[in-house]
C-alpha positions as CSV (number, residue, x, y, z in Angstrom):
1,M,231.2,217.0,119.7
2,T,232.4,219.4,117.1
3,T,231.8,223.0,118.0
4,A,230.9,225.7,115.5
5,M,234.4,227.2,116.2
6,D,236.1,223.9,115.3
7,L,234.0,223.5,112.2
8,A,234.9,227.0,111.1
9,S,238.5,226.3,111.7
10,Q,238.4,223.2,109.5
11,L,236.6,225.0,106.7
12,A,238.8,228.1,106.8
13,V,240.9,228.4,103.6
14,N,243.8,230.8,103.1
15,V,243.3,231.9,99.5
16,L,246.8,233.3,99.4
17,D,248.4,230.0,100.3
18,A,248.7,227.4,97.6
19,R,248.7,224.4,100.0
20,S,245.6,225.6,101.8
21,L,243.8,226.0,98.5
22,L,244.9,222.5,97.2
23,S,244.0,220.8,100.5
24,A,240.5,222.3,100.4
25,F,239.6,222.0,96.7
26,G,242.2,219.7,95.0
27,V,242.5,219.7,91.3
28,L,239.1,221.4,90.7
29,G,240.4,224.3,92.8
30,V,243.3,224.8,90.5
31,G,241.0,225.4,87.5
32,V,238.7,227.7,89.4
33,V,241.6,229.8,90.9
34,L,243.3,230.2,87.5
35,F,240.0,231.1,85.9
36,A,239.4,233.8,88.5
37,E,243.0,235.1,88.4
38,T,243.1,235.4,84.6
39,G,239.5,236.2,83.9
40,L,238.1,238.3,86.7
41,L,239.6,241.5,88.0
42,V,238.8,240.5,91.6
43,G,241.2,237.6,91.3
44,F,244.4,239.6,90.7
45,F,245.7,238.7,94.2
46,L,245.5,234.9,93.8
47,P,248.7,232.9,93.8
48,G,248.7,231.4,90.3
49,D,252.4,230.7,89.9
50,S,252.9,229.1,93.3
51,L,249.7,227.2,93.0
52,L,250.7,225.5,89.7
53,F,254.2,224.7,90.9
54,T,252.9,223.3,94.3
55,A,250.2,221.3,92.6
56,G,252.7,219.7,90.3
57,L,254.9,218.9,93.3
58,L,252.0,217.3,95.1
59,C,251.4,214.9,92.2
60,T,254.6,213.1,93.2
61,G,253.4,212.6,96.8
62,A,256.8,213.8,98.0
63,A,255.7,217.1,99.5
64,D,252.8,216.1,101.7
65,R,251.8,212.6,102.6
66,G,248.3,213.5,103.3
67,L,247.6,215.0,99.9
68,K,248.5,213.6,96.4
69,L,247.0,214.9,93.2
70,S,246.8,213.1,89.8
71,L,248.9,214.7,87.1
72,A,246.7,214.2,84.1
73,P,243.5,215.8,85.6
74,L,245.7,218.5,87.0
75,L,247.1,219.4,83.6
76,V,243.6,219.5,82.1
77,A,242.2,221.7,84.9
78,A,245.2,224.1,84.8
79,A,245.0,224.5,81.0
80,V,241.2,224.9,80.9
81,G,241.2,227.4,83.8
82,A,244.0,229.5,82.4
83,L,242.6,229.6,78.8
84,A,238.9,230.0,79.6
85,G,239.7,232.7,82.2
86,S,241.8,234.7,79.8
87,Q,239.1,234.5,77.1
88,C,236.5,235.5,79.6
89,G,238.5,238.5,80.7
90,Y,238.9,239.6,77.1
91,L,235.2,239.4,76.4
92,L,234.4,241.3,79.5
93,G,236.8,244.0,78.3
94,R,235.2,244.2,74.9
95,R,231.7,244.6,76.5
96,A,232.4,246.8,79.5
97,G,235.5,248.7,78.4
98,G,237.3,250.3,81.3
99,A,234.2,250.6,83.4
100,L,235.1,247.6,85.6
101,L,238.6,248.8,86.2
102,A,237.4,252.3,86.9
103,R,235.2,251.0,89.8
104,S,238.2,249.4,91.5
105,R,240.1,251.4,94.2
106,S,243.0,249.1,94.3
107,A,246.3,250.9,93.5
108,R,248.0,247.6,92.7
109,L,245.3,246.8,90.1
110,H,245.5,250.1,88.4
111,E,249.3,249.9,88.3
112,G,248.9,246.5,86.7
113,A,246.5,247.9,84.1
114,K,249.1,250.6,83.3
115,R,251.8,248.1,82.8
116,A,249.5,245.9,80.7
117,E,248.7,248.8,78.4
118,E,252.4,249.7,78.1
119,L,253.2,246.1,77.1
120,L,250.6,246.1,74.4
121,E,251.9,249.4,73.0
122,R,255.6,248.6,73.3
123,Y,255.8,245.0,72.2
124,G,252.8,244.5,70.0
125,Y,249.9,242.2,70.6
126,A,251.5,238.8,70.2
127,K,254.5,239.3,72.5
128,A,252.6,241.3,75.1
129,I,249.9,238.7,75.4
130,V,252.4,235.9,75.9
131,L,254.7,237.8,78.2
132,A,251.9,239.0,80.4
133,R,251.2,235.4,81.4
134,F,254.4,235.4,83.5
135,V,253.7,238.7,85.4
136,P,251.4,238.6,88.4
137,V,248.5,241.1,88.3
138,V,249.4,242.0,84.7
139,R,248.1,238.6,83.5
140,T,244.8,239.5,85.2
141,V,244.3,243.0,83.7
142,L,245.9,242.6,80.3
143,N,243.0,240.4,79.1
144,P,240.2,243.0,79.6
145,M,242.6,245.7,78.5
146,A,243.1,243.8,75.2
147,G,239.4,243.6,74.8
148,A,238.8,247.3,75.6
149,L,241.6,248.4,73.2
150,G,240.2,246.4,70.3
151,V,242.8,243.7,69.9
152,P,241.3,241.3,67.2
153,V,239.6,238.2,68.6
154,R,241.7,235.8,66.4
155,T,245.0,237.4,67.4
156,F,244.2,237.5,71.1
157,T,242.9,233.9,71.1
158,V,245.9,232.4,69.3
159,W,248.5,234.1,71.5
160,Q,246.6,233.7,74.8
161,V,246.3,230.0,74.1
162,T,250.0,229.8,73.3
163,G,251.1,231.7,76.4
164,G,248.5,230.1,78.6
165,L,249.7,226.6,77.8
166,V,253.4,227.4,78.2
167,W,252.7,229.0,81.6
168,S,250.2,226.6,83.1
169,L,251.6,223.4,81.9
170,G,255.2,224.5,82.2
171,L,255.0,225.5,85.9
172,T,253.0,222.4,86.7
173,L,255.5,220.0,85.0
174,A,258.4,221.9,86.6
175,G,256.9,221.2,90.1
176,Y,256.3,217.6,89.1
177,A,259.9,217.1,87.8
178,L,261.5,218.5,90.9
179,G,259.2,216.6,93.2
180,S,260.1,213.4,91.4
181,S,263.9,214.0,91.5
182,V,264.7,215.8,94.8
183,P,264.4,213.8,98.0
184,N,262.5,215.5,100.9
185,V,261.6,218.3,98.5
186,D,259.0,219.8,100.9
187,R,261.8,221.2,103.0
188,Y,262.8,223.5,100.1
189,L,259.3,224.3,98.8
190,L,259.2,228.0,99.7
191,P,262.6,228.9,98.2
192,M,261.8,226.9,95.1
193,V,258.5,228.6,94.6
194,A,260.3,232.0,94.9
195,V,262.9,230.8,92.3
196,I,260.2,229.6,89.9
197,V,258.3,232.9,90.2
198,A,261.6,234.8,89.5
199,L,262.4,232.6,86.5
200,S,258.9,233.2,85.1
201,L,259.9,236.9,84.9
202,I,263.0,236.2,82.8
203,P,261.1,236.4,79.4
204,L,259.8,239.8,80.3
205,A,263.1,241.1,81.6
206,A,264.9,239.8,78.5
207,E,262.4,241.6,76.2
208,V,262.7,244.8,78.2
209,Y,266.5,244.7,78.0
210,R,266.5,244.0,74.3
211,T,264.1,246.8,73.6
212,R,266.2,249.3,75.6
213,R,269.4,248.1,73.9
214,D,267.9,248.5,70.5
215,A,266.6,252.0,71.4
216,K,270.1,253.1,72.6
217,A,271.6,251.7,69.4
218,K,269.2,253.8,67.3
219,E,270.1,256.9,69.3
220,A,273.8,256.2,68.9
221,R,273.4,255.9,65.1
222,G,271.2,259.0,65.0
């Protein structure tokens, strides 16, 4: 007979662990998590990068014999969750301004908001919206910040769709490609997730480096 404690243990989900989320909710969970992470400030802590990569890996059946996802529905869920969430966050920002952020006491969330605003001011709307997709926390808060700061709807939509598709589909397909080509890939899952997250930061790092280099060049000429 299953006790209440056993049942609770079975239903328990670690929202910070990609495998736990996928085991509990499957493909649908990917869409929901991405929507929450990119559209709702309360979702800033969710593991979007590792979730996408791990989900792609599980589509090959190589990482976990007890769980295999279907690639086509996964790609659809990932794209819809990422794009709808971002647009929702933007609309919330337009309506509520900074009120939602002001109510939060999370230092990490406020730091992310500051970085998001700096991105918008330094790189312009298009680059900032695309680059933010690859930075945890920043991809959560930039959307409402863009709405609150009056970024045009058309501009935001075009670039959030561009960045959202590259991020969501790119990481998912990267996991799928590695799972299809590397034997016993589950042994290296954690290191690979760390590498993927690090690689996702390269576009932002490259942009920061180029901006600083150009600034130094202008100072030297001046």
